[in-house]
C-alpha positions as CSV (number, residue, x, y, z in Angstrom):
1,M,-73.3,-8.7,-31.4
2,T,-69.7,-9.2,-30.6
3,T,-67.4,-6.6,-32.2
4,R,-63.7,-6.1,-32.4
5,R,-64.1,-3.3,-29.9
6,T,-65.6,-5.6,-27.3
7,L,-63.0,-8.3,-28.1
8,L,-60.3,-5.7,-27.5
9,A,-61.9,-4.6,-24.2
10,G,-62.0,-8.1,-23.0
11,A,-58.4,-8.8,-24.1
12,V,-57.1,-5.7,-22.3
13,A,-59.1,-6.6,-19.2
14,L,-57.6,-10.1,-19.3
15,A,-54.1,-8.5,-19.4
16,A,-55.0,-6.3,-16.4
17,A,-56.3,-9.3,-14.5
18,G,-52.8,-10.7,-14.4
19,G,-50.3,-12.8,-16.3
20,L,-51.1,-12.1,-20.0
21,A,-49.3,-10.4,-22.8
22,G,-48.8,-6.6,-22.9
23,V,-51.8,-4.4,-23.8
24,A,-50.1,-3.2,-27.0
25,D,-49.8,-6.8,-28.2
26,L,-53.4,-7.5,-27.3
27,A,-54.5,-4.4,-29.1
28,H,-52.7,-5.5,-32.2
29,A,-54.2,-8.9,-32.0
30,A,-57.7,-7.7,-31.4
31,S,-57.5,-5.0,-34.2
32,I,-57.1,-7.7,-36.8
33,D,-60.3,-9.1,-38.2
34,R,-60.5,-12.7,-37.0
35,T,-63.8,-13.5,-38.6
36,N,-63.9,-17.2,-39.4
37,T,-65.1,-17.0,-43.0
38,S,-64.7,-20.8,-43.6
39,G,-67.3,-21.6,-40.9
40,Q,-65.1,-24.5,-39.8
41,L,-64.2,-24.5,-36.1
42,R,-60.6,-23.9,-35.2
43,V,-59.1,-25.6,-32.2
44,G,-56.3,-24.2,-30.0
45,Y,-54.1,-26.0,-27.5
46,L,-51.0,-25.9,-25.3
47,P,-48.4,-28.6,-26.1
48,I,-49.0,-30.8,-23.0
49,T,-50.5,-34.2,-22.5
50,D,-53.6,-32.5,-21.1
51,A,-54.5,-31.6,-24.7
52,A,-54.5,-35.2,-25.8
53,P,-58.3,-35.5,-26.4
54,L,-58.3,-32.5,-28.8
55,L,-55.2,-33.8,-30.5
56,I,-56.1,-37.5,-30.8
57,A,-59.5,-36.4,-32.2
58,H,-57.5,-34.8,-35.1
59,A,-55.0,-37.6,-35.4
60,A,-57.6,-40.3,-35.6
61,A,-59.8,-38.3,-37.9
62,L,-62.7,-38.1,-35.4
63,Y,-63.6,-34.5,-36.2
64,Q,-66.5,-34.2,-38.6
65,P,-65.2,-32.9,-42.0
66,G,-66.5,-29.5,-42.9
67,V,-67.4,-28.8,-39.2
68,I,-64.0,-28.8,-37.5
69,S,-61.1,-27.6,-39.5
70,A,-59.0,-30.4,-41.1
71,A,-55.9,-28.3,-40.3
72,K,-53.9,-29.4,-37.3
73,P,-55.0,-27.7,-34.1
74,V,-53.1,-24.4,-33.4
75,L,-50.3,-24.6,-30.9
76,F,-49.7,-21.9,-28.3
77,R,-46.8,-21.7,-25.9
78,S,-48.4,-20.4,-22.8
79,W,-51.8,-20.2,-21.1
80,A,-51.6,-16.5,-21.6
81,S,-51.4,-16.7,-25.3
82,L,-54.0,-19.4,-25.6
83,A,-56.5,-17.4,-23.5
84,E,-55.8,-14.3,-25.6
85,A,-56.3,-16.2,-28.8
86,F,-59.6,-17.6,-27.6
87,V,-60.9,-14.2,-26.3
88,T,-60.0,-12.5,-29.6
89,R,-61.6,-15.3,-31.6
90,Q,-58.4,-16.5,-33.3
91,V,-59.6,-20.0,-32.3
92,D,-63.1,-21.2,-31.6
93,A,-62.6,-24.0,-29.1
94,V,-59.8,-24.7,-26.6
95,H,-58.8,-26.7,-23.6
96,M,-58.5,-24.1,-20.7
97,L,-57.8,-24.1,-17.0
98,M,-61.0,-24.4,-15.1
99,P,-60.3,-21.5,-12.7
100,T,-59.4,-19.4,-15.7
101,A,-62.8,-20.2,-17.3
102,I,-64.4,-18.9,-14.1
103,Q,-62.3,-15.7,-14.3
104,L,-63.1,-15.2,-18.0
105,H,-66.9,-15.6,-17.5
106,F,-67.4,-13.8,-14.1
107,L,-64.6,-11.2,-14.0
108,L,-64.3,-10.3,-17.7
109,R,-67.9,-11.1,-18.6
110,S,-66.7,-13.1,-21.6
111,P,-69.6,-14.9,-23.3
112,I,-68.2,-18.4,-23.0
113,R,-69.3,-21.8,-21.7
114,V,-67.7,-25.0,-20.4
115,L,-68.9,-27.8,-22.6
116,S,-67.1,-30.7,-20.9
117,W,-64.1,-31.7,-18.9
118,N,-61.1,-32.3,-21.1
119,H,-59.2,-34.4,-18.5
120,T,-58.7,-35.0,-14.8
121,N,-55.5,-35.0,-12.7
122,G,-52.4,-35.0,-14.9
123,S,-50.2,-32.6,-12.9
124,A,-47.6,-32.8,-10.2
125,L,-45.3,-30.9,-8.0
126,T,-41.8,-31.5,-9.2
127,V,-38.8,-30.4,-7.0
128,A,-35.1,-30.3,-7.1
129,P,-33.5,-33.7,-6.2
130,H,-32.2,-32.6,-2.8
131,I,-35.7,-31.6,-1.6
132,T,-37.2,-34.4,0.4
133,D,-39.6,-32.4,2.5
134,L,-41.9,-29.5,1.5
135,G,-40.5,-27.5,4.4
136,Q,-37.3,-27.2,2.4
137,L,-39.1,-24.9,-0.1
138,A,-39.1,-22.1,2.5
139,G,-37.1,-19.2,1.2
140,T,-37.2,-20.3,-2.4
141,Q,-39.2,-19.7,-5.6
142,V,-41.7,-22.2,-7.1
143,A,-43.1,-21.8,-10.6
144,I,-46.7,-22.1,-11.6
145,P,-48.2,-22.0,-15.1
146,F,-50.9,-19.4,-14.4
147,W,-52.4,-17.6,-11.5
148,W,-55.9,-19.0,-11.9
149,S,-54.9,-22.6,-12.4
150,I,-55.7,-25.7,-10.4
151,H,-51.9,-26.0,-10.1
152,N,-51.6,-22.8,-8.1
153,I,-54.7,-23.6,-6.0
154,I,-53.6,-27.1,-4.9
155,L,-50.0,-26.0,-4.4
156,Q,-51.1,-23.3,-2.0
157,Q,-53.2,-25.9,-0.1
158,L,-50.1,-28.1,0.2
159,L,-47.9,-25.3,1.3
160,R,-50.2,-24.1,4.0
161,A,-50.7,-27.7,5.2
162,H,-46.9,-27.7,5.9
163,D,-46.9,-24.4,7.6
164,L,-45.5,-22.5,4.6
165,V,-46.9,-19.2,3.4
166,P,-47.2,-18.5,-0.4
167,V,-46.3,-14.9,-1.4
168,V,-46.5,-12.9,-4.6
169,R,-44.2,-10.1,-5.6
170,R,-42.2,-10.5,-2.4
171,S,-38.9,-12.2,-1.9
172,A,-39.2,-15.5,0.0
173,S,-37.8,-15.8,3.5
174,R,-36.6,-19.0,5.1
175,S,-37.1,-17.7,8.6
176,A,-40.6,-16.5,7.8
177,R,-41.3,-19.8,6.0
178,T,-42.5,-18.0,2.9
179,V,-42.4,-19.4,-0.7
180,E,-42.5,-17.0,-3.6
181,L,-44.7,-18.0,-6.5
182,I,-43.9,-16.9,-10.0
183,V,-45.7,-17.6,-13.3
184,M,-43.6,-19.4,-15.9
185,S,-44.4,-21.0,-19.3
186,P,-44.3,-24.8,-18.9
187,S,-41.5,-25.1,-21.5
188,D,-39.3,-22.8,-19.4
189,M,-39.7,-24.7,-16.2
190,V,-37.4,-27.6,-16.9
191,P,-34.3,-25.5,-17.7
192,A,-35.1,-23.2,-14.7
193,L,-35.1,-26.2,-12.4
194,A,-32.0,-27.5,-14.0
195,N,-30.1,-24.3,-13.3
196,R,-31.6,-24.0,-9.9
197,S,-33.2,-20.6,-10.4
198,I,-36.3,-22.2,-8.9
199,S,-36.6,-25.0,-6.4
200,G,-39.6,-26.6,-8.0
201,Y,-42.6,-26.2,-10.2
202,V,-46.2,-27.5,-10.4
203,V,-47.4,-28.1,-13.9
204,A,-49.0,-30.6,-16.3
205,D,-47.1,-33.4,-17.9
206,P,-45.0,-34.4,-19.7
207,F,-42.8,-31.7,-18.0
208,N,-42.7,-33.6,-14.7
209,A,-41.7,-36.8,-16.5
210,M,-39.0,-34.9,-18.4
211,A,-37.4,-33.6,-15.2
212,Q,-37.2,-37.2,-13.9
213,A,-35.9,-38.5,-17.2
214,R,-33.1,-35.9,-17.2
215,K,-32.5,-36.4,-13.5
216,I,-32.8,-32.7,-12.7
217,G,-35.8,-33.2,-10.5
218,R,-38.2,-35.6,-9.0
219,I,-42.0,-35.8,-8.6
220,H,-42.8,-35.0,-5.0
221,T,-46.7,-35.1,-5.2
222,F,-49.2,-35.9,-7.8
223,L,-52.0,-33.3,-7.6
224,G,-54.5,-36.2,-8.0
225,D,-53.3,-37.5,-4.7
226,V,-54.4,-34.2,-3.1
227,W,-57.8,-33.6,-4.9
228,R,-59.2,-36.8,-6.2
229,D,-60.0,-36.8,-9.9
230,H,-60.1,-33.0,-10.1
231,A,-60.6,-31.2,-13.4
232,C,-57.6,-29.3,-14.6
233,C,-58.6,-28.4,-18.2
234,V,-62.1,-28.0,-19.6
235,V,-63.4,-27.5,-23.1
236,L,-64.5,-24.0,-23.8
237,A,-66.5,-22.5,-26.6
238,H,-68.2,-19.2,-27.2
239,D,-71.9,-18.7,-26.5
240,D,-72.8,-17.8,-30.0
241,L,-71.5,-21.1,-31.3
242,I,-73.7,-23.0,-28.9
243,E,-76.7,-20.8,-29.7
244,Q,-76.4,-20.5,-33.4
245,R,-74.7,-23.8,-34.4
246,P,-75.8,-26.4,-31.9
247,Q,-75.1,-29.3,-34.3
248,A,-71.5,-28.1,-34.8
249,T,-71.2,-27.8,-31.0
250,A,-72.6,-31.3,-30.6
251,S,-70.2,-32.7,-33.2
252,L,-67.2,-31.1,-31.5
253,V,-68.1,-32.6,-28.1
254,E,-68.8,-36.0,-29.6
255,S,-65.4,-36.0,-31.2
256,I,-63.7,-35.2,-27.9
257,V,-65.6,-37.8,-26.0
258,A,-64.7,-40.4,-28.6
259,A,-61.1,-39.4,-28.4
260,Q,-61.1,-39.7,-24.6
261,Q,-62.6,-43.2,-24.9
262,R,-59.9,-44.1,-27.5
263,I,-57.1,-42.9,-25.2
264,N,-58.4,-44.9,-22.3
265,V,-58.4,-48.1,-24.4
266,D,-54.8,-47.8,-25.6
267,R,-52.6,-45.1,-23.9
268,G,-49.4,-46.4,-25.6
269,A,-50.9,-45.9,-29.0
270,A,-52.1,-42.4,-28.0
271,A,-48.6,-41.5,-26.9
272,V,-47.1,-42.6,-30.3
273,A,-49.8,-40.7,-32.2
274,L,-49.0,-37.5,-30.2
275,S,-45.3,-37.9,-30.9
276,A,-45.4,-39.1,-34.4
277,G,-47.9,-36.4,-35.4
278,T,-45.6,-33.8,-33.9
279,Y,-48.5,-32.5,-31.8
280,L,-46.3,-32.5,-28.8
281,P,-42.6,-31.5,-29.1
282,Q,-41.4,-33.6,-26.1
283,P,-39.6,-36.9,-26.6
284,L,-41.8,-40.0,-26.9
285,P,-40.5,-41.7,-23.7
286,A,-41.6,-38.7,-21.6
287,I,-45.1,-38.7,-23.3
288,K,-45.5,-42.4,-22.7
289,T,-44.4,-42.0,-19.0
290,A,-46.9,-39.2,-18.5
291,L,-49.8,-41.3,-19.8
292,S,-48.8,-44.4,-17.9
293,Y,-47.2,-43.7,-14.5
294,R,-46.8,-47.0,-12.6
295,A,-48.3,-46.7,-9.1
296,Q,-45.6,-48.9,-7.6
297,D,-42.9,-46.4,-8.6
298,Y,-44.2,-43.6,-6.4
299,R,-45.3,-43.0,-2.8
300,F,-49.0,-42.1,-2.6
301,L,-50.9,-40.8,0.4
302,H,-54.1,-42.3,-1.0
303,T,-53.4,-45.6,-2.6
304,E,-57.2,-46.2,-2.9
305,W,-57.4,-43.2,-5.2
306,Q,-55.5,-45.0,-8.0
307,P,-54.8,-44.0,-10.6
308,Q,-53.8,-40.4,-9.8
309,R,-52.3,-40.0,-13.2
310,L,-53.8,-38.2,-16.1
311,G,-57.4,-39.3,-16.6
312,F,-59.9,-38.9,-19.4
313,Q,-63.6,-38.5,-18.5
314,P,-65.8,-35.8,-19.9
315,F,-68.5,-35.1,-17.4
316,P,-68.3,-31.7,-15.5
317,F,-69.5,-32.4,-11.9
318,P,-71.3,-29.5,-10.2
319,S,-69.8,-30.5,-6.8
320,F,-66.3,-29.8,-8.2
321,T,-67.3,-26.3,-9.5
322,K,-68.7,-25.4,-6.1
323,R,-65.7,-26.6,-4.2
324,L,-63.3,-24.9,-6.6
325,V,-65.0,-21.5,-6.3
326,E,-64.8,-21.9,-2.5
327,T,-61.1,-22.7,-2.7
328,M,-60.3,-19.9,-5.0
329,H,-61.3,-17.5,-2.2
330,D,-58.2,-18.6,-0.3
331,T,-55.8,-18.5,-3.2
332,V,-53.2,-15.8,-3.5
333,V,-52.9,-14.4,-7.1
334,D,-51.3,-11.4,-8.7
335,G,-54.5,-9.9,-10.0
336,D,-58.2,-9.1,-9.2
337,R,-59.8,-11.4,-6.7
338,G,-62.8,-9.1,-5.9
339,F,-65.1,-10.8,-8.4
340,L,-65.1,-13.9,-6.2
341,D,-67.0,-12.0,-3.4
342,R,-69.9,-11.5,-5.8
343,L,-70.2,-15.2,-6.5
344,D,-72.5,-17.8,-4.9
345,P,-70.4,-21.0,-5.2
346,A,-73.5,-23.1,-5.5
347,A,-74.8,-21.1,-8.4
348,V,-71.7,-20.8,-10.6
349,H,-72.0,-24.2,-12.3
350,A,-75.4,-23.6,-13.7
351,E,-74.4,-20.3,-15.3
352,L,-70.9,-21.4,-16.5
353,V,-71.5,-25.0,-17.7
354,D,-73.7,-26.4,-20.5
355,D,-73.5,-30.2,-20.0
356,S,-76.3,-31.1,-22.4
357,F,-73.9,-31.9,-25.3
358,V,-71.6,-34.1,-23.2
359,R,-74.6,-36.0,-21.7
360,A,-75.8,-36.8,-25.1
361,A,-72.3,-37.8,-26.3
362,M,-71.8,-40.1,-23.3
363,A,-75.2,-41.7,-23.8
364,A,-74.3,-42.5,-27.4
365,R,-71.1,-44.2,-26.3
366,G,-72.5,-46.5,-23.6
367,G,-73.3,-44.1,-20.8
368,P,-71.4,-43.0,-17.7
369,E,-70.3,-46.5,-16.9
370,T,-68.1,-46.4,-20.0
371,F,-66.0,-43.8,-18.2
372,D,-66.2,-45.5,-14.7
373,L,-68.6,-42.8,-13.6
374,P,-71.6,-43.1,-11.2
375,T,-74.8,-43.7,-13.1
376,D,-76.5,-40.8,-11.4
377,L,-73.6,-38.5,-12.2
378,N,-73.2,-37.2,-8.7
379,R,-70.1,-37.3,-6.5
380,T,-68.6,-36.0,-3.3
381,E,-65.3,-34.1,-3.6
382,Q,-62.4,-35.7,-1.8
383,V,-59.5,-33.3,-0.9
384,Q,-56.8,-34.1,1.6
385,T,-53.4,-32.3,1.7
386,R,-51.6,-34.5,4.2
């Protein structure tokens, strides 16, 4: 049985792994009884367009009454606080960075599972207006949202492809062609770029769109133009929910899949709902832009990969999980990386992911073809940095 003591141990370990709140704050959070007496599932999210399926499911009343709380999903300001809230059972389901899900399960032994992908792509590297070549990042700081994020992983691939060296806790050097990476909450990135304390950031939208709208930065590279249709955020739930309440779990996934389908049909309406419902604090024009970037307005390395913008398909491909674990081995982070040496990349997916619910939800809504997915649900990963 999961106890407050084990929750506290996991929360403290998460802090030690890098990037989370202080141990004292975690101890306070975990010492409070978070037991969900209502039995209704509580959803947590970060205010970015990546969270759209969880939010549209609420806005469109797709969540089953009595199963998922009718209250608005709970907003958190950073990946650190969202991860902490999930580990300490303040919320029951979240959208979470896929690399962080791997860290939670295999480093911290947190009893969690990936139920589906929440979205694909949806992030970009935004730089100061004067930067036209990645080589100009040498000797500067670039912000990332979290160490174990697809943002950090793909950014480092890009930097190395341009003969740049990512470093942590070390000042960047132009002559050595190093770039210092720092973790920053997404909401702090735009003002930091505006005052030039950083030269760029890699993050989810609508923060890239906001930099362009305010003319303080420009999108240099969409991450979907580096790793085709990669998963950024996935839907996480605790093992005991899956085991003890499978019908509730199925209802949650069905609602999210329905919301993804709804967004794909009318992105403009989704943007209005996200803004009007105050789910996202950013201005409506930025949200609309983030959901509907026009390909002709940007330079893409892989035009045949269109669209590289935020995508909504729920199926978690095993090939992605395997490639992701392999790539994490080469990623610099401020935290424990030793757990990766114990992992077999080919075996991670089967232990971490339960795709039974999303398969059923997709079948009920027309099958994989409804989401432009191959009928056999197999694919080959396509990654190219230059």
